[in-house]
N, C-alpha and C positions, 0 to 999 in steps of 0.2 A: 165479685166485689172480694173483698179483702179486708183489713182488719187496717185501721190509720190510727198513727195519733192524735190526742187533742191538745189543738192551738193554746197557747200559752198566752201569746200575745204579744212577744217577745222574740219570734220569729219572723225573718224578714218573709216579708210573703205577699205575693204577685197581685195584683187586684182582681183578679180572673179566677174561678172557681171551675171547678165540675159538677154537676147534679145528678145523680143514677136515680130514675124510677120508673114506676108501673101506671103513671097516672093517666088521665087523658090530651087528647093533642087539640088542635085547636077545631078540627070537625066533629072534635066530640066523642071519637070513638076510643076507648079504653086499649091501651099497648097489649099488649100480648107481650112481645119480649120485652127487657132490660131497654129503655134507652139514654143515653144520655146529653147534656147540654150543658150550652156552656154559656156561664152568666158574669157581670163584672160589677163589682160591687162601685158603687156612684157614693158622691155626698149628700147628706142630710138634704140639705138646701135646693140641690138639684131634681129631687124624687117627690121633693114637696111641691113644686115649680109643676112639679107634670101630674099633678093631679090633683079633686078637689079638697078646700081646706081642710075639712074633717080629716082627710089621711094624717095630721098631725097629732091627732089622737092615737097613734100606734106607733110612735116615731119618741122614740129615748135614747140612753146613753147605752143601755144592752141591746140595744136593736141598730143592723145596719141594712144598711137597703140596696139593691142590685137589680140590673137590668140585664135586658137576653144580651147576646153576642153574636153575630152573623146572621141573624135571619131564624137563632132556636127559641125557643120559648119554652118556660113550664107553664102545665096550667091547675087547675082547681084539682085537687086528689090527690096532691105531688107531694101534699104539707105534711112536716115530720123528717121530710129526707134535710140527707149531709151535702151542705156546699163542700166540698174537698179546693184543698191549693195542695200544690208540690212543690215542694222546698228541697233543693240538691236530695234529686230520687227518694223523697219521704212525702207521702202522703198524710196531710193534715185532715181533720174536722175544722174545719173554720168557722161553721156556723149551723143553724137547723133552722129551714124552712118552715116560716109560720104564721104568714099570713098576705095573704095578695087583698089589693083595694080594688076593688072593681064595682059601679053603681049597677053592672048587666053582666052577669058570672058569665055572656059568653066572651067577655073584654080581656078575663082574667088572662087570658094568656098574652095578651100585649103587655101588660101591667106589670110595674114595678114587685117585687116581692121585698118581703120583709122579713130578715133570716137574725136568729138569736142570736147574742154574739156568745160562742164557746168560752169565751178568756174571760167574760166578763160575770162566768157563772165557776170560774175552777174550783172557788174555796169551796164552794155547796156538794159539786161532781167528787172533788177527792174527800168529803169527807162520809159521803154515800157509796161510793163505790170501790173507794180506794183498796180495801182490804180485797176487791172478788178480781184485782188486774196484777 
């Protein structure tokens, strides 16, 4: 694990990001080693169509939706982890895993995930963290 830049929204990014964590796998077992998965950002309408209508309560302009890529998935207890994107050999924190919606927790691993968009909170981050970096 290495430091990453904070995504400002200006850099051209891939829609595919990497998440690292020690959460649970689809069998409910806790990972003993750091694992990584890939997720791809999807448009909000696609995300809404894939879930119960109540999912819309969690989506805003400061949130983006992503789904797993190539059979990988994240599960509950991974919340707070960062979605990192690579741009020109630099890693950027694109978002923070905030929420899974799944009526049944055992299906959370197959669910879309909602990420807080770091760029939308950049003024707050600069105001509160700038002196420390």
